[in-house]
C-alpha positions in Angstrom: 99.9 86.5 114.2 96.8 87.4 112.2 96.4 86.1 108.7 94.4 86.9 105.6 93.3 90.4 106.7 91.8 92.9 104.3 91.8 96.7 105.1 89.9 98.2 102.2 87.9 101.3 101.3 88.6 103.4 104.4 89.5 107.1 104.8 92.0 107.8 107.5 92.3 111.3 109.0 94.0 112.7 112.1 95.5 109.3 112.8 99.0 108.7 114.1 99.6 112.4 114.9 102.1 111.5 117.5 103.4 108.0 116.7 102.7 104.7 115.1 100.9 104.4 111.8 97.4 104.6 110.3 97.6 100.8 109.6 100.2 98.9 111.8 101.0 95.3 110.8 103.0 93.5 113.4 104.8 90.3 114.4 103.9 87.1 112.5 101.1 88.6 110.5 100.6 86.9 107.1 98.6 87.8 104.0 97.6 91.3 105.0 96.2 93.4 102.2 95.8 97.2 102.5 93.9 98.3 99.4 91.9 101.2 98.1 92.2 103.4 101.2 92.7 107.2 101.4 95.1 108.5 104.0 95.2 112.2 104.9 98.4 113.0 106.8 99.4 116.5 105.7 99.0 117.8 109.3 101.3 115.1 110.8 104.6 116.4 112.1 105.9 113.2 113.6 107.9 110.7 111.4 105.4 107.9 110.9 104.6 105.5 108.0 100.9 105.5 106.9 101.2 101.7 106.5 103.8 100.2 108.7 104.8 96.6 109.0 107.4 95.2 111.5 108.3 92.2 113.5 108.4 94.2 116.7 111.0 94.7 119.4 113.4 92.2 121.0 112.1 89.4 123.1 108.6 88.0 123.2 105.3 89.5 122.1 102.6 90.3 124.7 101.2 86.8 124.0 104.6 85.2 124.9 105.4 84.3 121.3 108.8 85.1 119.8 108.9 88.0 117.3 108.5 87.0 113.7 108.6 89.0 110.5 105.3 89.9 108.8 105.0 88.0 105.4 103.1 88.5 102.2 102.1 92.1 102.9 100.3 93.9 100.0 99.8 97.7 99.8 97.9 98.4 96.6 95.8 101.2 95.1 95.8 103.6 98.0 95.8 107.4 97.9 98.3 108.8 100.4 98.6 112.5 101.2 101.9 113.0 103.2 103.5 115.8 105.2 107.3 116.3 105.1 107.7 113.9 108.0 105.5 111.1 106.8 106.4 108.1 104.8 103.7 106.3 102.8 104.9 102.8 103.6 107.5 101.6 106.1 108.5 98.0 106.1 111.0 96.7 108.6 111.9 93.0 108.3 109.0 92.1 106.0 109.4 89.0 103.8 107.4 88.9 100.6 104.6 91.1 99.2 104.1 94.2 97.1 103.7 97.9 97.1 101.9 98.7 93.8 99.5 101.2 92.2 99.5 103.7 95.0 99.3 107.5 94.5 101.5 109.3 97.0 101.7 113.1 97.2 102.9 115.9 99.4 106.1 117.7 100.2 107.7 114.5 101.6 107.8 112.8 98.2 108.6 115.6 95.7 112.1 116.4 94.7 114.7 115.6 92.2 114.7 112.2 90.6 112.4 109.2 90.8 114.8 107.2 93.0 115.0 110.0 95.6 111.1 110.4 95.7 110.7 106.6 96.1 113.3 106.6 99.0 111.2 109.2 100.8 107.9 107.6 100.1 108.8 103.9 100.8 111.2 103.1 103.6 112.2 99.4 103.4 114.6 98.1 106.0 115.8 94.5 106.3 113.0 93.7 103.8 113.2 91.2 101.0 111.1 89.8 98.2 108.8 92.8 98.1 107.8 94.1 94.6 107.6 97.9 94.3 106.1 99.0 91.0 103.5 101.1 89.2 103.2 103.8 91.9 102.7 107.5 91.2 104.9 109.7 93.4 104.4 113.4 93.5 102.4 113.3 90.3 105.0 111.2 88.5 104.5 107.6 87.5 107.3 105.4 88.8 
């Protein structure tokens, strides 16, 4: 239930080697911006997103509030080095925001066709009103 949070100018290494994400945005958060960070995840073997946003599980949060989708989440201008298992961004149930201007590379995002590369880089489930544009995936502008 945080709002107006900026995660900017960081370098993430050896994070989320087993589970979770480098940056995890959860239930009810609004206006979170993840910008200008560098993520090194080529050694990760577990399926994680580097930036993950989700409402959470069923029931109430630890604070006793009902689960709510994160809203207005922005992932912009990051450099993301992925392994085969890692997704650059994973949104589940997010409402509103953008994924723009990111440079994503690694074996998990190369392959035939821009659509296939984007599907491996950005996993969006039950998500709406999120703009995905101007990203470079595997060295190819999208």
